[in-house]
C-alpha positions in Angstrom: -20.4 7.6 -16.2 -22.0 5.3 -18.2 -21.0 7.0 -21.3 -17.3 7.1 -20.0 -17.4 3.3 -19.4 -18.6 2.5 -22.6 -16.2 4.9 -24.5 -14.7 3.3 -27.7 -11.1 2.4 -27.2 -8.8 5.0 -28.7 -6.9 2.2 -30.6 -8.1 -1.2 -32.3 -7.7 -3.8 -29.2 -6.8 -6.0 -31.8 -4.3 -4.4 -34.0 -2.6 -3.4 -30.6 -2.8 -7.2 -29.3 -1.2 -8.5 -32.7 2.0 -5.9 -32.2 2.5 -6.5 -28.7 2.0 -10.4 -29.3 4.5 -10.4 -32.1 7.0 -8.2 -29.9 6.7 -10.5 -27.0 7.2 -13.6 -29.1 10.1 -12.0 -31.0 12.0 -11.2 -27.7 11.7 -14.2 -26.3 12.7 -16.1 -29.4 15.6 -13.5 -29.8 16.7 -14.7 -26.5 16.7 -18.2 -26.9 18.1 -18.4 -30.4 20.9 -16.3 -30.1 22.8 -17.6 -26.7 24.8 -20.1 -28.0 25.7 -17.7 -31.4 26.8 -15.2 -29.0 29.2 -17.5 -27.4 30.1 -19.2 -30.5 31.3 -15.6 -31.5 33.3 -15.3 -28.7 30.6 -13.0 -27.2 28.9 -13.1 -23.7 26.1 -15.3 -24.0 23.5 -12.4 -23.6 25.1 -9.9 -26.0 22.4 -10.1 -28.3 19.6 -10.0 -25.8 20.5 -7.4 -24.3 21.0 -5.4 -27.4 17.2 -6.7 -28.7 15.7 -5.2 -25.8 17.8 -1.8 -26.2 16.2 -1.7 -29.6 12.8 -2.8 -28.5 12.9 0.3 -25.8 14.0 2.6 -28.4 11.6 1.7 -30.8 8.6 1.7 -28.5 10.0 5.6 -27.5 10.0 6.4 -31.0 6.4 5.0 -31.3 5.3 6.3 -28.3 6.7 9.9 -29.9 5.7 9.4 -33.6 2.0 9.3 -32.3 2.0 12.6 -31.4 2.9 14.0 -34.8 -0.6 14.9 -36.9 -0.3 13.5 -40.5 -0.1 16.7 -41.8 3.5 17.0 -40.9 4.2 13.7 -43.0 2.2 14.7 -45.8 4.2 18.0 -45.6 7.4 16.4 -46.0 6.7 13.5 -48.0 8.9 14.6 -50.9 11.9 16.2 -48.4 11.9 13.0 -46.4 12.5 10.6 -49.8 15.1 13.3 -51.0 17.2 13.1 -47.8 17.1 9.1 -47.7 17.8 9.1 -51.4 20.9 11.1 -50.5 21.9 8.9 -47.8 21.4 5.7 -49.7 23.9 7.6 -52.5 26.4 8.1 -49.6 26.5 4.6 -48.9 27.9 3.9 -52.3 31.1 6.7 -51.8 34.1 4.5 -50.4 35.1 5.3 -46.8 31.6 6.7 -46.1 30.3 3.2 -45.3 32.0 0.0 -44.1 31.8 -3.1 -46.0 29.8 -6.1 -44.1 29.4 -9.5 -45.4 29.9 -8.2 -49.0 27.6 -5.2 -48.3 27.5 -1.6 -47.7 24.2 -1.2 -46.5 25.1 0.7 -43.0 25.8 4.0 -42.5 27.9 4.3 -39.0 27.6 7.3 -36.6 29.8 6.5 -34.1 28.4 3.6 -32.2 25.3 3.6 -33.8 24.4 2.0 -37.5 21.5 2.9 -39.5 20.4 0.7 -42.3 19.4 3.2 -44.9 17.2 0.7 -47.0 14.8 0.1 -43.6 14.1 4.3 -43.9 13.8 3.5 -47.7 10.7 1.6 -47.0 9.0 4.1 -44.9 10.0 7.0 -46.8 8.8 6.0 -49.9 5.4 4.7 -48.8 5.0 8.5 -47.4 5.9 9.7 -50.5 3.6 7.6 -52.6 0.4 8.3 -50.2 1.3 12.1 -50.6 1.7 11.7 -54.6 -1.6 9.6 -54.6 -3.4 12.4 -53.1 -1.9 15.3 -55.1 -2.2 13.7 -58.3 -5.4 11.5 -57.7 -6.9 12.1 -61.6 -3.5 12.1 -63.2 -2.5 9.1 -61.9 -5.8 7.4 -63.0 -6.2 8.8 -66.4 -2.7 9.8 -67.7 0.2 7.9 -68.3 2.4 10.6 -67.2 1.0 10.4 -63.8 1.9 7.0 -63.5 5.4 6.9 -64.9 6.5 9.7 -62.7 6.5 7.8 -59.4 7.5 4.7 -61.3 11.1 7.0 -62.5 11.2 8.0 -59.0 10.7 4.3 -57.2 13.0 3.1 -60.1 16.3 5.4 -58.9 15.4 4.6 -55.3 15.7 0.7 -56.4 18.7 0.9 -58.3 20.8 2.7 -55.3 19.6 -0.1 -53.1 20.4 -2.8 -55.5 24.2 -1.3 -55.7 24.3 -1.9 -51.7 23.3 -4.6 -52.9 20.3 -5.5 -51.0 17.8 -7.2 -53.3 15.3 -8.1 -50.8 14.6 -4.9 -49.5 14.2 -3.8 -53.2 11.2 -6.2 -53.4 9.4 -5.3 -50.7 9.6 -1.8 -51.5 8.7 -2.2 -55.4 5.8 -4.7 -54.6 4.5 -2.4 -51.8 4.3 0.8 -54.2 3.0 -1.1 -56.7 -0.2 -2.7 -54.5 -0.6 1.2 -53.4 -0.5 2.3 -57.1 -3.3 -0.4 -58.0 -5.5 0.5 -54.5 -5.0 4.3 -56.1 -6.8 3.6 -59.4 -3.8 2.6 -61.4 -6.0 1.3 -64.8 -5.5 -3.2 -64.7 -4.0 -2.9 -68.1 -1.2 -0.2 -67.2 -0.6 -2.2 -64.0 0.0 -5.3 -65.7 2.6 -4.1 -67.9 4.1 -2.7 -64.7 3.9 -6.1 -62.9 5.3 -8.0 -66.2 8.5 -5.3 -66.5 9.3 -5.4 -62.7 9.4 -9.2 -63.1 11.3 -9.5 -65.9 13.7 -6.6 -64.7 13.9 -8.7 -60.9 14.8 -11.9 -63.4 17.7 -9.9 -65.3 19.0 -8.8 -62.1 19.2 -12.5 -60.4 20.8 -13.9 -63.6 23.2 -11.4 -64.0 24.5 -11.6 -60.6 26.4 -14.8 -60.0 25.4 -15.2 -56.2 21.6 -14.0 -56.8 21.6 -17.0 -59.4 23.2 -19.4 -57.0 20.8 -18.8 -54.7 18.0 -19.3 -56.8 19.1 -22.5 -58.2 19.9 -23.9 -55.1 16.9 -22.9 -53.5 15.0 -25.3 -56.5 17.2 -28.2 -55.1 18.8 -27.4 -52.1 19.8 -30.7 -51.0 22.2 -31.6 -53.9 24.3 -29.3 -52.4 23.5 -29.2 -48.7 27.0 -28.3 -47.3 27.5 -25.3 -49.8 25.0 -23.0 -51.7 22.0 -25.0 -50.0 23.3 -25.2 -46.4 20.9 -22.7 -45.0 18.0 -23.7 -46.6 18.6 -27.3 -45.4 19.4 -26.8 -42.2 16.4 -24.6 -41.7 14.0 -27.7 -43.3 15.4 -29.6 -40.7 14.5 -27.4 -38.4 10.8 -27.5 -39.2 11.0 -31.4 -39.6 12.0 -31.7 -36.0 9.4 -29.3 -34.9 6.9 -31.8 -35.5 3.2 -30.7 -34.0 4.3 -29.1 -31.0 8.0 -28.5 -31.2 11.0 -29.7 -28.9 10.2 -26.8 -26.3 11.4 -23.6 -25.8 15.1 -23.5 -25.6 15.7 -26.7 -27.1 16.1 -26.3 -30.2 19.3 -28.2 -32.0 20.0 -26.1 -35.2 20.3 -22.8 -33.4 23.6 -24.6 -31.9 25.7 -22.8 -34.9 24.2 -25.4 -37.7 21.5 -22.6 -39.0 23.3 -19.2 -39.8 21.8 -16.1 -38.3 19.0 -18.0 -36.1 18.5 -14.9 -34.2 17.9 -12.8 -37.7 16.6 -14.3 -40.7 15.9 -17.2 -40.1 14.3 -16.6 -36.5 10.9 -18.1 -37.8 12.9 -21.9 -38.6 13.9 -21.4 -34.5 10.6 -20.6 -33.7 9.0 -23.7 -35.6 11.5 -26.0 -34.5 10.8 -25.0 -30.5 7.1 -24.5 -30.9 6.5 -26.7 -33.4 3.6 -26.4 -36.5 1.2 -24.8 -33.8 3.3 -22.2 -32.8 4.2 -21.4 -36.3 0.8 -21.1 -37.3 0.0 -19.0 -34.1 2.6 -16.3 -35.4 1.2 -16.5 -39.1 -2.1 -15.8 -38.0 -1.0 -12.9 -35.9 0.6 -11.8 -38.8 -2.6 -11.7 -40.6 -4.7 -10.0 -37.9 -2.3 -7.4 -38.3 -2.5 -6.8 -41.8 -6.1 -7.3 -41.6 -6.5 -4.5 -39.0 -4.0 -2.3 -41.0 -5.7 -2.5 -44.3 -9.4 -2.0 -42.6 -8.3 0.9 -40.7 -6.9 2.5 -44.5 -10.6 1.6 -45.9 -11.8 3.5 -43.0 -10.0 6.4 -43.1 -10.7 6.6 -47.0 -14.4 6.4 -46.4 -14.3 9.4 -44.4 -12.6 11.4 -47.2 -8.7 10.7 -45.8 -7.3 9.6 -48.6 -3.3 10.5 -47.3 -4.1 8.6 -44.1 -5.7 5.8 -46.0 -3.0 5.2 -48.2 -0.3 5.7 -45.1 -2.1 2.4 -43.8 -2.6 0.5 -46.5 1.0 1.1 -47.7 2.1 -0.1 -44.2 -0.4 -3.1 -44.2 1.0 -4.3 -47.4 5.0 -3.5 -46.5 4.8 -5.8 -43.3 2.4 -8.5 -45.1 4.6 -8.8 -48.1 7.7 -8.8 -46.1 6.5 -11.8 -43.6 5.7 -13.5 -46.5 8.8 -13.3 -48.2 10.8 -14.1 -44.9 9.0 -17.1 -44.2 8.6 -18.3 -47.9 12.9 -18.3 -47.5 12.5 -20.2 -44.3 10.3 -22.8 -45.6 12.0 -23.1 -49.0 8.9 -21.7 -51.2 11.1 -18.9 -52.3 15.1 -18.3 -52.7 17.2 -17.5 -50.0 17.6 -13.6 -49.4 18.4 -11.5 -46.4 14.9 -10.0 -45.0 14.3 -9.9 -41.4 10.7 -11.1 -39.9 9.2 -7.7 -38.7 8.9 -7.2 -34.9 10.8 -10.7 -34.3 14.1 -10.9 -35.7 17.3 -9.3 -34.2 18.1 -6.0 -36.5 18.3 -2.1 -34.8 17.3 -0.5 -37.9 14.5 -3.3 -38.8 12.5 -3.0 -35.4 13.0 0.8 -34.6 11.7 1.8 -38.0 8.7 -0.7 -37.9 7.6 0.5 -34.7 8.1 4.0 -36.1 6.0 3.2 -38.7 3.2 1.5 -36.2 3.4 5.2 -34.4 2.1 6.7 -38.2 -0.7 4.0 -38.1 -2.0 4.3 -35.0 -2.1 8.4 -35.5 -4.0 7.1 -38.6 -6.6 5.5 -36.3 -6.4 8.5 -33.4 -7.6 10.8 -36.2 -10.4 9.0 -37.7 -12.5 10.0 -34.8 -11.3 13.5 -35.3 -12.2 13.3 -39.1 -15.5 11.6 -38.4 -16.2 14.3 -35.7 -15.6 17.1 -38.0 -17.6 15.5 -41.0 -20.3 15.4 -38.5 
């Protein structure tokens, strides 16, 4: 009886705490930030809040189901899965298949359901890279061909996403894969060359596209054109300034009253900072840091037990959410140029939330299989 009472929990309580906390805070902030925005669009006040609850429930159900699927399944389908995602990305570019929203064709519509394929591409690429790094372990570390093959796949997928266009998703995906390659043992000199080429390519893409160049230059001095190109950032910075140490109080944001564009999605962190202050903003940042730390620690534990596929999956998911969180918060605070990226677990958005919780389901499965692996090794 004592052994049962003192048995180690199946899942890391700190990992679960960070996930549940971020989802809960996100739900509260989506409700708070979307009421006025919904009415401004001529919709019922609870329009986005109700939809967010639906996405959250769908994501949690998906997460629970995914935890029942053995990781060997994902390793087996890693290549076909990415292939399907690439085909769907290509379909988006065919006129008539997808609708253009705000100048982008990022969503595939299946009746009343819309799916942002670039969100699926991030997870599919992580699963593919985990499988590749296991299959081609020595080749990746010693031969240039082992390094160039996944880069060709990554480049082709990135071009399709950029054609939508979705520059933010491309940056997150490329950065995550580069991190996985580094952890997979790619020699530092190749990694540095890759980093330089990736930064050069992103710089060329930014300068070549008028709207990306405008975003880049306005971020450097948003107040010089605060009612045009710098509008989003200046309104976000005003929100941070109003928040002070302890915030204006939950529900008391002024910037969400149709001043700050998309207050429930890309700039939800600015609304949170205005209502909960610096203290609330730092707590959320610490929760994200806790999640990333536990995910990377889980990957390390799997690696030590010889389960490299599981380890790379955990590494990839930890890097993905860490990078995307830093970019979103960097955009909100004016440290990085403005780009359309959600804050994981917190922003409104069906595809982002559901795919994120699917990734959490895979991550929890990694942890579930670790005791089984340790028992078999013993």
